[in-house]
N, C-alpha and C positions, 0 to 999 in steps of 0.2 A: 854526627856532631856531637860536645860534651859546653853542656852551656852551668856553668853554674849562679846557683842566686846565691847571693851573699845581702848578710846582715848583720849587727851586733850579735844577738844573743839564742839566733837561728831554733829561734823556739815558735816564731806567726808566720809575719811574713817572708820567708825563704821558704819553709816549710810549707805554707800554704802554694807557692809557686811552684817548686820544688811538682808538689802534687799535682796538680792542676796541669805542666807542662807535660810533665810524664803519660797523663791520659788522654792530653791532645795528640800526642808525640805519632806521629809516621815512623814504620823503619830508618833507622842509624839516624833519629836523635835520642839523646838521653841531658836530664838532666840529674841535679845534684843538689844539695844546700847546703852552708855552713856558717860560720859567726866567727866572728873577731875574737869578740866574749862572750861562746856560749855558752846556756843556760842551764844544758845539760841534760834539758828534758823537755820533748814537743811541749807545752800549752794543751787541756785537754778542750778545752774549746775550739783549739785545730782539726783537732781531731772530729768534735762530732762534727763539725761545721761540712768539715770534703767526707763522712759519712753520711752527713743530708742531705749533699748534694749527688752522691752515689759512686766519686771516690775512693779509688782503693786505697788507704793508709797504713798497707805493708809498710812496714822496711824505714817508714819513718822515722827519724832518732837527729836527735841537736846534735853536731857536730861544732868543731873547728879546723881552723881554715888549715889546717897542716896533714889532714885525714887525705888531700888532694896530692899533696908532694910528689907524689910515685907516679900521677896522673892527670897530672895540668887538664884545665877546661878549652878551650876555643874561644868561648867565650864569660864571661864576670857579667855578673848583671846585679849590680846593688840593688835592693828594692829600701833600704830606710837611709834617711838623711845623717847619719853618723858613719857606718858603711862609706856610702858614698866620699869622701871624706876623705876617707883612709888607702893607704896605697895600696896593691896586690904585692901579695908577698912575690918576693926574688924569681922564685918557684913555677909563678904562673908564665913565664917567658911570656911569648909575643901574643896572649890572648888579647881577645878586643872586649873594650871597658866601658860603659856605658851603666846610665841609673834609671833604674823605674821607678822612683820616686812613690810613695803610698803610707797615706798616715795610717798611726801602727788602732787596730781595731779590741786590739789588745788593754790600749792607755785608755778606751771611752766608759768613766764613770757615768753607769745610768741603771734603768733597772734591764730590766735580763731581757725585754723586749726590746729595747733599742744596742745594746749593746749585740745581740744573735743579729737584728741585722744589717749593726757594722760590718761584722763578720763575712755577710753574706753579700754583702756592696763593695769588699776589699776580694771577697773571690770572685765576682762576677767585675773587675775589673783587672784578676791578675786572669783572667778567661779572653776579655777581649784582648788583650795583649799578647795573647800567645794562640792566640788565630790569626792577628796578623802578623807576627812570626813565623806561622808558617806558610803565610800565604805568599810570601818574601819567595821572589824568582835567583834565588840562591844559585846557580850555576853560573847568571847573568851577573850576576854585581862582584866588585873586585870588593877589597881592604874597605877603601874609604865607602864604597857606595855604600857595605852591610855597614858599616858604624855612623853612617846616618844616617836608614833606616834604623836600625836599634834606636837612635834617639829621636825617632818621627813620634818612634810609636808610644817615645814614654808620654809623648803631650799625649795619647789619648786614656 
């Protein structure tokens, strides 16, 4: 199962989500990320936050939705409010779509310790949601039930 985490810039929340998901993923699951208006680079603090948590950062890059035109995802999870309101590209086909809104830790304007705390809190929330995702009984869920479960996970 291929999951796409999508946001606007693809430099922070979607990157963190991709990395955590892949770090926790059992065989057969893969996450990628993209942005509707990609920044073109991953925020350095996103990468250091992942490294401090022991999560690999190799291969992470800021990219647009067109990178997945020929290999569409099964599930699209938007993680920022701007991306949640955008239509998925037609070539994503029948992918399930859900919104797991996350506050943007890169928007925190405060001292270094507070910004670091915001990044760690976002990472912890992503991890909690990914763990709930992997605990789902996929073999027993039809499409509508899976959509309902994905929406429920957004509240964690």
